[in-house]
C-alpha positions in Angstrom: 50.8 -10.9 135.0 53.6 -8.9 133.6 51.4 -7.4 130.8 48.6 -6.0 133.0 48.5 -2.2 133.3 50.9 -1.7 130.4 54.0 -3.2 132.0 55.9 -5.7 129.7 55.4 -3.8 126.5 59.0 -2.9 126.4 61.5 -5.3 124.8 64.7 -6.5 126.2 66.2 -3.0 126.1 64.2 -0.3 127.9 64.0 1.8 124.7 63.2 -1.2 122.4 59.4 -1.4 122.3 57.9 -4.9 121.6 55.6 -5.0 118.6 56.9 -1.6 117.4 55.9 -2.5 113.9 52.2 -1.9 114.7 51.1 1.5 113.6 48.4 3.2 115.6 46.3 6.3 114.7 48.2 9.6 114.7 51.4 8.0 115.9 50.0 6.7 119.3 52.2 3.9 120.6 51.0 0.6 122.1 52.3 1.8 125.5 50.3 5.1 125.2 47.2 3.1 124.2 47.6 0.8 127.2 48.2 3.7 129.5 45.1 5.5 128.2 43.0 2.4 129.0 44.7 1.8 132.3 44.0 5.4 133.4 40.4 5.2 132.3 40.0 1.9 134.3 41.5 3.6 137.4 39.1 6.5 137.1 36.1 4.4 136.3 36.5 1.9 139.1 37.8 2.6 142.6 39.1 -0.8 143.9 39.5 0.6 147.5 35.9 1.3 148.0 34.6 -1.1 145.3 32.6 1.6 143.5 32.2 2.7 139.9 32.2 6.4 138.8 29.3 6.5 136.3 30.4 9.9 135.1 33.3 8.0 133.3 30.9 5.9 131.2 30.9 8.4 128.3 34.7 8.3 128.3 34.6 4.5 128.0 32.1 4.8 125.1 34.3 7.4 123.4 37.5 5.4 123.8 35.9 2.2 122.5 34.5 4.0 119.4 37.9 5.7 118.8 39.8 2.4 118.9 37.2 0.6 116.8 37.3 3.3 114.1 41.1 4.1 114.1 42.8 1.0 115.4 40.9 -2.0 114.1 44.1 -3.7 113.1 45.3 -4.4 116.6 43.2 -7.5 116.9 40.6 -6.3 119.5 37.7 -5.9 117.2 35.5 -8.7 118.8 36.3 -7.5 122.4 35.8 -3.8 121.5 32.5 -4.6 119.8 31.1 -6.3 122.9 32.4 -3.5 125.1 30.9 -0.9 122.8 27.5 -2.6 123.0 27.6 -2.4 126.8 29.1 1.1 127.0 26.5 2.5 124.5 23.6 1.2 126.6 25.0 2.7 129.7 26.0 6.0 127.9 22.5 6.3 126.5 21.3 6.6 130.2 24.2 8.7 131.6 25.0 11.2 128.8 21.6 13.0 128.7 22.1 13.8 132.4 25.8 14.8 131.9 24.9 18.5 131.6 22.3 18.7 134.3 18.9 17.1 134.8 16.6 20.1 134.8 16.1 22.5 131.8 17.5 25.5 133.7 20.6 23.5 134.6 21.1 22.4 131.0 20.8 25.9 129.7 23.2 27.3 132.3 25.8 24.7 131.6 25.4 25.0 127.9 25.7 28.7 128.1 29.0 28.5 130.0 30.4 25.8 127.6 29.5 27.8 124.5 30.7 31.2 125.7 34.4 30.7 124.6 33.4 29.3 121.2 31.0 32.2 120.5 33.8 34.7 121.5 36.2 33.0 119.1 33.6 33.1 116.3 32.9 36.8 117.0 36.6 37.5 116.9 37.0 35.7 113.6 34.2 37.7 112.1 35.7 40.9 113.2 39.1 39.9 111.7 37.4 38.9 108.4 35.5 42.1 108.2 38.4 44.4 109.1 41.1 42.4 107.2 43.5 42.8 110.2 46.4 40.4 110.8 45.5 37.0 112.1 45.8 36.4 115.8 48.3 33.5 116.4 46.1 32.1 119.2 43.7 30.7 116.6 46.1 29.3 114.0 45.3 25.8 112.7 48.0 23.2 113.3 48.8 22.3 109.7 50.0 18.8 110.6 46.3 17.9 111.1 44.8 20.2 108.5 44.5 17.3 106.0 41.8 15.9 108.3 39.7 19.0 108.1 37.0 19.2 105.4 38.3 22.6 104.0 38.7 23.1 100.3 40.8 26.1 99.3 42.5 27.1 96.0 45.9 25.9 97.3 44.7 22.4 98.2 
């Protein structure tokens, strides 16, 4: 089938996308959406050895939720709802073990994951206290700032 794996989403001319009138969340194209799902399928299921990678179940769950919330107008609501139900059941089993199975493992992994965030918070507090110039590494991309729940005098 020409449409499997994302092929066939281009129109007659290579730069003319079919169904280009459909608007997806944050400017994602139909080709990008298809490629996102194709890549996830490839990582989830290895056809050569006929085996699933269960560590990808949370990714399926997240992608289904994303498209249900942000792209309901593409006509896949019924299919996504069924997939979400299955993915949630599986994710409920897999996710609690994603960061280790023993308490010590969970603490160690959590510590490593939070270290960079805590360093950034510490840095921000130092900047706020000393009123130094802002470090450009932590500037907010203003294109997406409207999505942030921040209320300031200027907004």
